[in-house]
N, C-alpha and C positions, 0 to 999 in steps of 0.2 A: 115469516118474513122472507121474501124472495131475494135471492142473491143477484145483484146487478152491478158487476164490476165497472160498467161504463157510465154509471150514474154521476152527474155533476157533483163536485165536492161539497157545494153548499146545500145539497139535498140529503147528504149523509148525516145520520143521527149524531155521530160522535162529534162532528164539526159544529153542528147546531148546539149541542150541549156545551161545547167548549166556548163558543161565542156567548151563549147565555150566561155562563159562569163569569166570564170576563166583564160582561155588562153589569151583572149583579154586584160583583166585587168593586168595580170602578165606581158605580153610582153610590154604593153603600159607604165608600170612603169619603165622598164629598160632603160638604156641609148640608146639602139637601138630602142626604141619605136617610136620615131619620124620618122626615115627613114623607119621603118617597116610600119608605118601608111601611108606614102607616096606611098609605093608600093602596099599595100593591102587594103587601106581604100576604094578604089573604089568598092570593093565587097559589102560593106554595102550600099553604095549609089545605086548600081544596084538593090539590094534586095528591097530597099524602092521604087524604080521606078516600080518594078514588083508588089508590093502591090498596088500602086496607079493605075496601069494599069487596074486592075480587078474591081475597085470600081463601075464604071458606069454600065457595063453589069451585074455585080453581083446584084446590087441593083434593077435594072430594072426587071430582071427575078425573083428575090426573092419576091418582093412585088406583082407583077402581079400574079405569081403562087399562092401565099398565099391568096390574096383577091379573085381572080377569082374562087378558089376552093370551094367557098360557093355554087355555083350552082344556079339553078333557083327554082321557086316554093315558095308559101307563107310560108310554114313551114320552109323550109331551110332559107328563107330570115329572118324570125323571129329569128331563132337560130343564124344566122350570126350577127344580130343586138345585141343580148344579149352577144354573145362571144366577139364582137368588143368592146362593152361597158366595159366589164371587163378588156380586154387587155389594152385599152387606159387608164383606171383609174389606174390600177396597174403599168403600165409603167410611167405614170405621177408622181405617188407617189414615184416610185423608183428614177426618175431623181431629184425630189424635195429633197429627202433624201440625194442624192449626193451633191446637192447645199448646204444644211445646213452643212453637214460634211466638205465640202471644206472651208466654212467661219469660221468654228471652228478651223481647223488645219492650214489653209493657207500654204500648203506644198511647194508652189513655191517661197515663200518669201526668198530672199537672195540666190537664186540658182546661182551657180558660172558662168553660161553662161552669166549672165548679167554683169559680171566683165570684159568682153572682150572689152568694149568701144563702142560696137554697140548701135545705137540709139534704144530706145524702139519703137516697132511698134505701129502704129495707127490702132486700130481695126475698121473694116468696119461693123458697126451695124446700123440698121434702126433708124430713129429719131422719129418715131411715129408708132402707130398701123396700120395706113393705109399703111405706107412704108413697114411694116412687111408683110402685106397681099400681097402687090405688089411683094415682093420677092418670094412668093409662086407660083404665076400664070405666066407661061411662055407665051410669045407671039409667040415663035417658039420653039417647043420641041427639034428639032434636033440641033438648035443653043445652047439651054441650055445644051444638052448632050455633044456637042463638047467643050463647055466652062467649063464643070464640075460644073454647078450650081445645086448642089445636092438637095436643097430644092424644086426647080422647078421640078426636075426629080421625086422626091418622090411624090410630089402632083399629077403630071400627072399620075404616075403609080397607085396610089391609086384610082383615079377616073376612070381610064381606066379599072382597075381590077373590080371595081364595075359595070361598063358598061358591061364587058364580062360576069359577073355573072348573069346578067338579060337577056342574049340572050336565044333564044330557044336552046334545047339540041343539035341539029345538029351543028350549027356554034359554039356554046360555046365549045363543045368537041374538035372541030378542033383547036380552038385557045388555049385552055388549054393544049392539048396534045403537041402542038408545044412549048409553053412556058415552060411546065414541062421538056421537052427534053433539051431545052436550059439551064434551071436552073440546071439540073443534070450535064450537060457539064461544067457549070461554077463552080459547087461544086467540080467536079473532078479537074479542073484547080486550084481552090483555095487551095484544099488539097495538090496538087503538089507543089505549091509555099510555103505553110506553111512548108512543109518538108525541104525546104532550109533554114529554120529559124536559125539553128545553124551556118551556114556559114555567114548569114547576121549579126547575133549577134556578131560573132567574129570580122568582119570588122568594125562594128559600135562601139563596145566597145573599140577597138583599137584606133579609132579616138577620141572618147569621153574622154578616160583616158589621151590620149596624150595632149588634150586641157585643161582639168580641174583637172586632178589627181583624187583623191578620194573624193573631196569636194562635188560632186553631190550626194553621197550616203546618206548623212544626210537628204537631201530633199526627196530623194526617200523613205527613211524610214517613213517620215511623210505622203507621198503619200500613201504608203501601209497601214498605220494606218487609214487614212481617208477613203480609199476605203474599207478596211476590216470592219471598223465600219459600213459603209453604207450598205454593204451586210448583215452583221449580223442583223442590225435593220430591214431591209426589210424582211429577212427570219424569224426571231423570233418574230417580232412585227407586221409589216404591213400586211403580208400575213395571219397570224392567225386571225387578226382582220377582214379582208375581208371575210375569211371563216366563222367566227362566226356571224357577223352582216348581211352579204349578203346571206349566205347559211344556217345559223343555223346548221353548221357542227362543230363537235368537233375537234379543231386544234390538240389536242394530238393524238386522234385516227387516224386522217388523216396522221399525220407525221409518226406514227408507221406503218401504212399500206404502206407508200411510201418508206420504208427504202431501199429496193433493188434498185429501179431506181435512188435514190439519190446517192447511193454508185457507181453505174455504171456511172452516170453523172460526179461525182467528179473524177473518175478514167480516163475517156475518154476525158473529156473537150469537148464533142460533144453532143448537143441535138439530132442531127440526129441519131447518133449511139445508143443513149439511147432510141429512140422512140419505138422500138418493145417491150422493157422491160416495158416502161411506159404504153403503150396500154394494155398489158397483166395485169399489176398490177392494173391499174385504173378499169378495167372491173371486175377482179376476187376478189380483196381485198377491193378497195374503194367502189365498187358496182354501178358504173355508167354504164348505158346501152351502147350497141354497137353503137346505133344511135347517142348519144351525144359524146361519147369518140372518135369515128372515125371521127367526125367533128372537135371538139375543139382541140384535141392533135396534129394532123398533121398541122393544121393552126397555132397553138401556136409555134410549133417547127420552123416555118418559120417566123412569124411576132411578136411573143411575147418574148422579151428578157429583162426582168427586170434587171437582173444582169448586162447586157451590158449597159443599160440605166444609172445605177449608175456609172459605170466605165467611160462612155463617158462624163458625166457631170463633175465628179471629174478630169478626165484626161485632158480634153480640158482647163478647168480653171487653172489647175496646169501648163500647158504649157504656157498659156497666162501670168500668174503671173510670171513665171520663166523668161520670156522675158522682164519683166518690164512694160507690158502694163497696161493701166488704166482699171480696171475691175469694171465698174459701174453697176447700177441696170439694165439698158437696155441690156447691154452685158450679164448679168446673165440670164435675161429672154429669150434672144435669144438662149443661150446655152441650157437651160432647154427645150425649145420648139423644138430645133433642135435635142437634144438627144432623145426626145420622138419619133420624126419622124425617126431619123437615126437608132434607135434600131429595127425598123420594117425591115430595109434592111440588118440587120446583119445575115450572113450565119451561119448555125448551125454546124460549124467546129471549131477546136481549134484555139484560138487567133484571130478569125475573128473580134472581137470587136475592136482590135487595127487597123485593116484595115479601119473600118468604122469611126474611130475617125477623119480621114482626112476630112470627111464630115463636121464636126463641125468646124474644123480649117479653112476650106474653107469658111464657112458661116460667120466667124468673120474676115476674111481677112488675115490669116497667114498660109494658106495651103501650100505655097511654100517657107516659111521662112527656110533657111538652118539650123539655130540654133534650130528651132522647130524640125527639123528632127533628130538632135542629142539627143534631149530630148526624142522623141519617141523611139529612139534606146535604151536609158537607161531603158525606161519603158518596152520595149520588153525583155530585159535581165532578168527581174524579174517577168515577166508576168505569167509564167506557173502556180504557185500555186494560183495566183489570178484568172486566167482563170478557174481553176478547181472549185474554190468556186463560181464564178458567173454562171458557167454552172449549178451547183446544184440549184442555185436560179432560173435560167431560167426554169428548168424542174419542180421544185416545184411549181412555179407560173402557169405553164401549167396544172398541176394536180389539183391545187386549182380552176382554171377556169372550168375544167371538172366537179368538184364537185358542184360548185356554179351554173353553167348553168343547170346541172342535176336537182338540187333543184328547179330552176326557171321553169323548164319544168315539174315539178310535180312528179318527181321520188322519190320513197321511198327506204329505206334501205341503203342510202349512209353513210358510215363511222359510222354505228350504233354499230360496235364492232371492236376490233383489230383482224384481220384475219391473221393467220400464214400459 
C-alpha cells in the first residue's frame, strides 16, 4: 500500500472502517436491526471467507521468500544465522509479553457471546512435548495444505526456504524469482481484500450487535488495554534492552534516529510501504552498512512481526476465553509457540495480523467456530489504531535487528549520535 499523506480523509481505510462500524452498530440497535442483519449479514460472512481463503498461499509464499532470500555463501549464511537468532528471540519475547498481559487483564472473561447457551468448545491441544513435535512435521505437505494444518505448513516452508538458500546461485535464483513473484501477487490480492474491510465490518457488526447489543464492548476495551500495554512494554522496554545488552547501542539515540520511519509506519500500517524509508534512515542516520541493512531489513519486513506476535497471542486467548474454553498451561504454551511461528507468515500489509490469527485458532481447534468469527468481527472493527501501533513496533524491531547485527558484524559508528 502506497503512503499518501495528502489523501482525502474519507478515502483513508481507518475512517472508512470507523464509519462502517458506527453504521453497523447504529442500525443493529434499531428495531429494524434484526431483519437488516438477515438481509445483509451474509456480507460479513463472505468477507471472513475471503480472509481465510488467502491464508495458506500467503503464508507459503511469505515464509519461503523471506527465508530463501538469505542466499548462499558462508558470509551470508553467518549473517542469516545472526539475523534469525535476533528475530526469533524478539518475537518470542513479544509473544510472551502478550501472554503475561492476557493473564493480567483476562479480557474474554464474561464476554456476552458465552451467554447464548452454546457449549464451551474443547480445545484441541497436544498432551505432551512429543505430540507438539508431531503436530509440526507433516507426513504429506499437500494434505496438510488442503486441511489447513498451519503449523505443519509453516514448518515445511521454513525448512524448504533454508534448503533453497543453500542451493547454487543458478537454481536458487530461479526458485526465489518464482516465489518472489507469487508473493507479490499474494500481497496484491491481500491488499485488495483488505480494501473491502469497511463492507465486511458493516455486515459483521450488524450481526454482532443484533446478537449481543453493546455488552461486548466492555470486553473489547479490556482487550485493547491488554494489547496496548503489551505493545508499549515491547517497544519501550524489551527492544531497548535488546539494543543495549546485545548491541551496546544507545536506545535513546536509536529511537531519535528512527523517528521518520516510525511515523510512516504508524500512518500507513504497512511494513512494506515503510521499507524504503526504513532502509534510507538505517543507512544514513543509524549508520548501518548497506551490506547489513539490505539483508536484515527486507527479511525483517517479511518474517519479523513482533507487534503481530503480541496481538496474535492476546487475541487468540481472548477469543478462546470469550467462548468459555478451558485455557490451561498447555494451551497457553501452544498459543505462544504458534504465535511465534505465525508471526513469520504475517504479510506486511494493513490488518494482515488478524488474517493470520486464524492460524492460532486452527491450532487450538476453534478455527471454524461461528461464534469465534463474530468475536474476530468485533476485533476487526477496532483494529485500525491497534494495527498502526503494532506496525510501528514491527518496523522498530527490524531497525533494532539491523543495528544489533551490524554490531555483531564488527561495524563502528552505529547510533553514536542523533543525526538530523
